[in-house]
C-alpha positions as CSV (number, residue, x, y, z in Angstrom):
1,Q,242.0,206.6,-13.7
2,S,242.0,203.3,-15.5
3,A,242.9,202.7,-19.1
4,T,240.3,201.7,-21.5
5,P,241.0,198.7,-23.8
6,G,243.4,199.6,-26.5
7,Q,244.6,202.7,-24.7
8,H,248.3,202.7,-23.6
9,T,249.3,204.0,-20.2
10,F,253.0,204.5,-21.1
11,P,254.8,206.0,-24.1
12,L,255.6,203.7,-27.0
13,D,258.8,205.1,-28.3
14,A,262.5,204.3,-28.4
15,T,262.8,204.6,-24.7
16,V,260.4,201.6,-24.3
17,V,261.0,199.6,-27.5
18,D,264.4,198.6,-28.9
19,V,263.8,200.2,-32.3
20,Y,267.4,199.4,-33.4
21,R,267.1,195.6,-32.8
22,G,267.8,193.9,-36.2
23,A,268.3,197.3,-37.9
24,H,270.8,197.5,-40.8
25,A,270.7,201.3,-41.0
26,C,269.2,204.4,-39.4
27,V,267.9,207.5,-41.3
28,V,267.0,210.6,-39.4
29,L,265.1,213.2,-41.3
30,V,265.5,217.0,-40.5
31,D,263.4,220.0,-41.6
32,P,266.2,222.5,-42.0
33,S,263.7,225.4,-41.6
34,K,263.1,224.3,-38.0
35,R,266.3,224.3,-36.0
36,W,264.8,222.2,-33.2
37,T,264.4,219.2,-35.6
38,F,268.2,219.3,-36.2
39,E,268.9,219.5,-32.5
40,Y,266.5,216.6,-31.8
41,A,268.2,214.6,-34.6
42,M,271.6,215.1,-33.2
43,R,270.4,213.9,-29.8
44,E,268.8,210.9,-31.3
45,L,271.9,210.0,-33.4
46,Q,273.8,209.6,-30.1
47,K,271.4,206.8,-29.1
48,V,272.0,204.7,-32.2
49,P,274.3,201.7,-31.6
50,L,277.8,202.2,-33.0
51,H,277.6,199.3,-35.4
52,I,274.6,200.7,-37.4
53,P,275.4,203.0,-40.3
54,T,273.4,206.3,-40.0
55,A,272.3,209.1,-42.3
56,L,271.3,212.7,-41.3
57,V,269.0,213.7,-44.1
58,L,268.1,217.4,-44.6
59,N,264.8,217.6,-46.4
60,F,263.4,220.5,-48.3
61,R,266.5,221.1,-50.5
62,D,264.2,223.2,-52.7
63,Y,263.7,225.9,-49.9
64,P,265.3,229.2,-50.5
65,E,268.4,229.9,-48.4
66,E,266.7,232.6,-46.3
67,K,264.2,230.0,-45.1
68,R,266.8,227.5,-44.1
69,G,267.9,227.5,-40.4
70,V,270.4,224.7,-40.9
71,T,272.8,224.4,-43.8
72,R,274.5,221.2,-45.1
73,D,277.9,222.6,-44.1
74,E,276.7,223.3,-40.6
75,A,275.3,219.8,-40.3
76,E,278.5,218.2,-41.6
77,E,280.6,220.2,-39.2
78,A,278.3,219.2,-36.2
79,V,278.4,215.6,-37.2
80,E,282.2,215.6,-37.5
81,D,282.6,217.2,-34.1
82,K,280.1,214.9,-32.3
83,F,280.6,211.6,-34.2
84,G,284.0,211.8,-35.9
85,D,285.4,208.9,-33.8
86,R,282.6,206.4,-34.7
87,P,283.2,203.5,-37.0
88,F,280.2,204.7,-39.0
89,K,280.1,208.5,-38.9
90,P,276.6,209.7,-39.9
91,F,276.4,210.5,-43.6
92,V,274.9,213.9,-44.2
93,L,272.8,214.5,-47.4
94,E,270.2,216.9,-48.7
95,I,267.0,215.8,-50.4
96,S,263.8,217.3,-51.8
97,L,260.8,215.1,-51.8
98,L,259.2,217.7,-54.0
99,N,261.5,217.2,-57.0
100,C,263.3,213.9,-55.9
101,F,266.7,215.7,-55.5
102,G,269.1,213.5,-53.5
103,L,266.9,210.3,-53.5
104,G,269.6,208.5,-55.5
105,A,272.2,209.3,-52.8
106,L,269.8,208.1,-50.1
107,S,269.2,204.9,-52.1
108,T,273.0,204.4,-52.4
109,F,273.4,204.9,-48.6
110,L,270.8,202.3,-47.9
111,A,272.4,199.9,-50.4
112,R,275.8,200.4,-48.9
113,A,274.4,199.7,-45.4
114,I,272.9,196.4,-46.6
115,F,276.3,195.6,-48.3
116,V,278.1,196.2,-45.0
117,F,275.7,194.0,-43.1
118,E,276.1,191.2,-45.7
119,A,279.9,191.6,-45.6
120,C,279.9,191.3,-41.8
121,D,277.7,188.2,-42.1
122,V,280.1,186.6,-44.5
123,R,283.0,187.5,-42.3
124,A,281.3,185.9,-39.3
125,S,280.6,182.7,-41.3
126,I,284.3,182.6,-42.4
127,D,285.4,183.1,-38.8
128,A,283.1,180.3,-37.6
129,E,284.5,178.0,-40.3
130,H,288.0,179.0,-39.4
131,D,287.3,178.2,-35.8
132,G,286.0,174.8,-36.9
133,Y,289.1,174.3,-39.0
134,R,291.3,175.0,-36.0
135,A,289.3,172.5,-33.9
136,S,289.6,169.9,-36.6
137,A,293.3,170.6,-37.0
138,R,293.8,169.8,-33.3
139,G,291.9,166.5,-34.0
140,A,294.1,165.8,-37.1
141,R,297.1,165.5,-34.9
142,S,295.4,162.5,-33.4
143,G,294.7,161.0,-36.9
144,Q,291.6,162.7,-38.2
145,G,293.1,164.3,-41.3
146,R,290.1,163.8,-43.5
147,V,288.0,166.1,-41.3
148,V,290.6,168.9,-41.6
149,R,290.6,168.8,-45.4
150,S,286.8,168.7,-45.6
151,V,286.3,171.7,-43.2
152,Y,289.0,173.7,-45.0
153,A,287.4,172.9,-48.4
154,K,284.0,173.9,-47.1
155,A,285.3,177.2,-45.7
156,W,286.8,178.4,-49.0
157,A,284.3,176.8,-51.5
């Protein structure tokens, strides 16, 4: 059968589209009353590139304990076992969108992720300037001292 205009013939998900391209953070939301969402989240977290900070967010903090199939302690233990060697181990937190519990922690996580990105960007700029300084220093040996001073001043200004 042929596809009609506007109808896709293949899935449009993370297997087709690089959803992590340009991402500064990844947040995976879990319904702790449905264990399959936790298992799915753990599988998806394995696909996130190592340089991207991640958060495993357990929603419905307001649910009674008997309705919860996944606890925060269980999630933290699973994350430690599976991702303990990553540079950015997934951050586990609980939230409730009903009463806004934990949204401050989620906001802090996202702010830290942006800060890490900006710090890496600054570090890359410094490294690039340092490489330029080294190249200029090699030129200074042949009488180009002014270039060395200007590159150095620019790198630390």
